[in-house]
C-alpha positions in Angstrom: -30.8 23.6 -24.9 -28.0 20.7 -24.3 -25.4 20.3 -26.9 -25.5 18.0 -29.7 -22.0 16.7 -29.1 -22.2 16.7 -25.3 -22.5 13.0 -24.2 -23.0 13.5 -20.5 -25.4 16.1 -20.6 -27.6 14.1 -23.1 -27.4 11.2 -21.1 -28.4 13.4 -18.1 -31.7 14.8 -20.6 -32.3 11.3 -21.3 -32.3 10.4 -17.4 -34.5 13.6 -16.5 -37.3 12.4 -19.1 -37.4 8.8 -17.4 -37.3 10.5 -14.1 -40.3 12.8 -15.4 -42.4 9.5 -16.9 -41.8 11.3 -19.9 -40.8 7.6 -22.1 -41.8 8.6 -25.4 -39.4 11.6 -25.2 -36.5 9.5 -23.2 -37.2 6.9 -26.1 -37.0 9.5 -28.7 -33.6 11.2 -27.0 -32.1 7.8 -26.9 -32.3 7.2 -30.4 -31.0 10.4 -31.6 -28.3 9.5 -29.2 -26.8 6.0 -30.2 -27.5 7.5 -34.0 -24.6 10.5 -33.4 -22.5 8.4 -31.3 -23.2 4.5 -31.0 -25.0 3.3 -34.3 -23.6 0.1 -33.7 -26.7 0.1 -30.8 -29.5 1.8 -32.9 -31.2 -1.9 -33.5 -31.9 -2.8 -30.1 -32.9 0.6 -29.2 -35.2 1.0 -32.1 -36.6 -2.5 -30.6 -37.2 -1.0 -27.4 -39.0 2.0 -29.1 -41.3 -0.4 -30.6 -42.5 -2.4 -27.7 -43.2 1.2 -25.8 -45.1 1.4 -28.6 -47.1 -1.7 -28.9 -47.7 -1.4 -24.9 -48.9 1.6 -25.6 -51.4 0.8 -28.1 -52.0 -2.2 -26.0 -52.7 0.1 -23.0 -55.3 2.4 -25.2 -57.1 -0.9 -26.5 -57.7 -2.2 -23.0 -55.6 -5.7 -23.3 -53.4 -4.7 -20.6 -54.5 -4.8 -16.9 -53.8 -1.9 -15.0 -51.1 -3.9 -12.9 -49.7 -5.5 -15.9 -49.4 -2.7 -17.9 -47.6 -1.0 -15.0 -45.0 -3.9 -14.9 -44.4 -4.1 -18.9 -43.8 -0.8 -18.4 -41.3 -0.6 -15.2 -39.5 -3.5 -17.5 -39.2 -0.7 -20.3 -37.7 1.8 -17.9 -35.5 -0.6 -16.9 -34.0 -2.0 -20.1 -33.7 1.9 -21.2 -31.8 2.6 -18.6 -29.6 -0.6 -18.7 -29.0 0.0 -22.5 -28.4 3.8 -21.8 -25.4 3.1 -19.3 -24.0 0.1 -21.5 -24.0 2.8 -24.7 -22.5 5.6 -22.0 -19.8 3.4 -20.5 -18.6 2.2 -24.5 -18.2 5.8 -26.0 -16.5 6.7 -23.0 -13.8 3.5 -23.6 -13.6 4.6 -27.2 -13.1 7.9 -26.4 -10.2 7.1 -24.3 -8.8 4.6 -26.4 
């Protein structure tokens, strides 16, 4: 279990979830992460979460073709990872200031 205040371990946990295609878990962990360490980014991550659940619903309903779904999922993952990187860097800057 990751300690609640271990920023690096929590970032790595989110990345591990992405690496194992556990996107729902990664998004939930990322929301928790920003709420604990960088609330300014919460809206951005909530929107990312909404986009993920919309995509999942579209896939379930068969509204999105398989290839388009894969591309959209990759774009979501890229947004998630870039957001995580930016948030982590901002937290490090705040801690050294």
